C-alpha positions as CSV (number, residue, x, y, z in Angstrom):
1,X,-10.7,6.9,13.1
2,X,-10.7,3.1,12.7
3,X,-12.7,1.7,9.8
4,X,-14.7,-1.4,10.3
5,X,-13.5,-4.3,8.1
6,X,-16.0,-7.1,7.7
7,X,-14.8,-10.5,9.1
8,X,-15.5,-12.2,5.7
9,X,-13.1,-9.7,4.0
10,X,-10.4,-10.3,6.7
11,X,-10.7,-14.0,6.3
12,X,-10.5,-13.8,2.5
13,X,-7.4,-11.6,2.6
14,X,-5.7,-14.0,5.0
15,X,-6.2,-16.9,2.6
16,X,-3.8,-15.3,-0.1
17,X,-0.3,-16.7,0.0
18,X,2.6,-14.4,-0.8
19,X,3.5,-16.0,-4.1
20,X,0.0,-15.6,-5.4
21,X,-0.1,-12.0,-4.2
22,X,3.1,-11.1,-6.1
23,X,2.1,-13.1,-9.2
24,X,-1.2,-11.1,-9.4
25,X,0.0,-7.7,-8.3
26,X,3.8,-7.3,-9.0
27,X,5.2,-10.3,-10.9
28,X,8.3,-8.4,-11.9
29,X,9.3,-8.4,-8.2
30,X,9.7,-12.2,-8.2
31,X,13.1,-13.8,-8.9
32,X,12.9,-17.5,-9.7
33,X,15.6,-19.4,-7.7
34,X,14.6,-23.0,-8.4
35,X,11.6,-25.2,-8.9
36,X,8.8,-23.5,-6.9
37,X,11.2,-21.3,-5.1
38,X,11.4,-17.5,-5.4
39,X,13.0,-14.5,-3.8
40,X,12.1,-10.8,-4.1
41,X,14.1,-8.0,-5.9
42,X,13.4,-5.5,-3.1
43,X,14.1,-8.0,-0.3
44,X,16.5,-10.6,-1.6
45,X,16.7,-12.4,1.8
46,X,13.0,-13.3,1.4
47,X,12.5,-16.8,0.1
48,X,9.1,-18.1,-0.9
49,X,8.7,-21.8,-1.2
50,X,6.0,-24.5,-0.5
51,X,3.4,-21.9,0.3
52,X,5.5,-20.3,3.0
53,X,7.9,-17.3,3.1
54,X,11.0,-16.6,5.3
55,X,13.1,-13.4,5.5
56,X,16.5,-14.7,6.6
57,X,18.0,-11.2,7.4
58,X,15.5,-10.6,10.2
59,X,14.3,-14.2,10.8
60,X,10.7,-13.3,10.1
61,X,8.4,-15.9,8.5
62,X,4.8,-16.5,7.6
63,X,2.4,-18.0,5.3
64,X,0.1,-15.3,4.0
65,X,0.6,-12.1,2.1
66,X,-1.0,-10.3,5.0
67,X,1.7,-11.6,7.3
68,X,4.4,-10.3,4.9
69,X,2.8,-6.9,4.4
70,X,2.5,-6.3,8.1
71,X,5.9,-7.8,9.2
72,X,8.2,-6.8,6.4
73,X,6.5,-3.8,4.7
74,X,5.2,-2.4,8.1
75,X,1.7,-1.9,6.8
76,X,-1.3,-1.8,9.1
77,X,-4.3,-3.9,8.5
């Protein structure tokens, strides 16, 4: 059964960038690579920089935490 998610909540979730998501939920996963650039312990091919992320091993990229969670962690919205 599909649950209804209000549009306002969807919009708010899509505004969170990946760096902010990890800083608020799992900061120990972040590995500082340089000024404003991070990678992840679990996925070291993911680079977060300038509000964007890119996973070089699979050539996936995005802007938001929702993009990352769906594309890399295979979560459903």
